[in-house]
MARDREN-731984 format. One record per residue (C-alpha): x, y, z. Coordinates in steps of 0.001 Angstrom, whole numbers, plus 500000, padded with zeros to 6 digits. Layout:
<sites>
{east: X	north: Y	up: Z} $
...
</sites>
This chain:
<sites>
{east: 230422	north: 889203	up: 073365} $
{east: 228159	north: 892145	up: 072604} $
{east: 226543	north: 894186	up: 075329} $
{east: 222760	north: 893918	up: 075348} $
{east: 220884	north: 897062	up: 074375} $
{east: 218710	north: 898265	up: 077275} $
{east: 215102	north: 898185	up: 076240} $
{east: 213293	north: 898329	up: 079546} $
{east: 211820	north: 901509	up: 080943} $
{east: 213754	north: 901032	up: 084198} $
{east: 217147	north: 901205	up: 082479} $
{east: 216236	north: 904497	up: 080838} $
{east: 214866	north: 905946	up: 084078} $
{east: 218254	north: 905695	up: 085817} $
{east: 219815	north: 908281	up: 083512} $
{east: 219501	north: 911966	up: 084484} $
{east: 217589	north: 914358	up: 082288} $
{east: 219611	north: 917477	up: 081579} $
{east: 217832	north: 920804	up: 081278} $
{east: 218494	north: 922379	up: 077880} $
{east: 216257	north: 925451	up: 078153} $
{east: 219298	north: 927661	up: 077468} $
{east: 219093	north: 926457	up: 073875} $
{east: 221762	north: 927848	up: 071545} $
{east: 223666	north: 929353	up: 074476} $
{east: 224793	north: 925814	up: 075347} $
{east: 226616	north: 925474	up: 072039} $
{east: 230343	north: 925821	up: 072763} $
{east: 229505	north: 926822	up: 076369} $
{east: 232451	north: 924814	up: 077697} $
{east: 234834	north: 927075	up: 075765} $
{east: 233294	north: 930347	up: 076944} $
{east: 234493	north: 932530	up: 079819} $
{east: 231077	north: 932013	up: 081471} $
{east: 231853	north: 928342	up: 082052} $
{east: 234696	north: 929270	up: 084388} $
{east: 232509	north: 931102	up: 086938} $
{east: 230569	north: 928497	up: 088921} $
{east: 229026	north: 931049	up: 091273} $
{east: 227367	north: 932933	up: 088411} $
{east: 226139	north: 929673	up: 086870} $
{east: 224616	north: 928571	up: 090202} $
{east: 222847	north: 931941	up: 090565} $
{east: 221507	north: 931614	up: 087024} $
{east: 220279	north: 928105	up: 087853} $
{east: 218458	north: 929410	up: 090958} $
{east: 216727	north: 932068	up: 088838} $
{east: 215663	north: 929401	up: 086340} $
{east: 214137	north: 927346	up: 089149} $
{east: 212302	north: 930389	up: 090574} $
{east: 210731	north: 931328	up: 087243} $
{east: 209986	north: 927637	up: 086515} $
{east: 212164	north: 927575	up: 083399} $
{east: 214286	north: 924696	up: 084718} $
{east: 213146	north: 921407	up: 083195} $
{east: 215079	north: 918282	up: 084075} $
{east: 217086	north: 916637	up: 086798} $
{east: 220327	north: 918550	up: 086322} $
{east: 221319	north: 921896	up: 084815} $
{east: 223410	north: 921391	up: 081677} $
{east: 225509	north: 924473	up: 082404} $
{east: 226370	north: 923181	up: 085877} $
{east: 227179	north: 919750	up: 084480} $
{east: 229552	north: 921274	up: 081938} $
{east: 231222	north: 923710	up: 084339} $
{east: 231593	north: 921636	up: 087506} $
{east: 235050	north: 920179	up: 087894} $
{east: 235386	north: 916437	up: 087618} $
{east: 238196	north: 914077	up: 088313} $
{east: 240537	north: 913767	up: 085339} $
{east: 239840	north: 910891	up: 083034} $
{east: 242939	north: 908984	up: 082182} $
{east: 244790	north: 905751	up: 082611} $
{east: 244230	north: 904021	up: 085907} $
{east: 247089	north: 903615	up: 088316} $
{east: 248668	north: 900420	up: 087111} $
{east: 251995	north: 899265	up: 088377} $
{east: 254641	north: 898925	up: 085694} $
{east: 255709	north: 895343	up: 085160} $
</sites>
């Protein structure tokens, strides 16, 4: 059975809008040394908010750099 494609405005509203004002600097950001320093990224984000450059719900740099739980197979008991 196919999943229905969300067409209502409400389904789109639930998704965060990521700020992309950094433009080309976001390209390959996850591979850069800058992505490893969360403190510097947070300071940069605060400056963006102060100068009203931040547009969105979440900073793309923070989203890329913040650690997440590893994605992998779920804990399933061997049978």
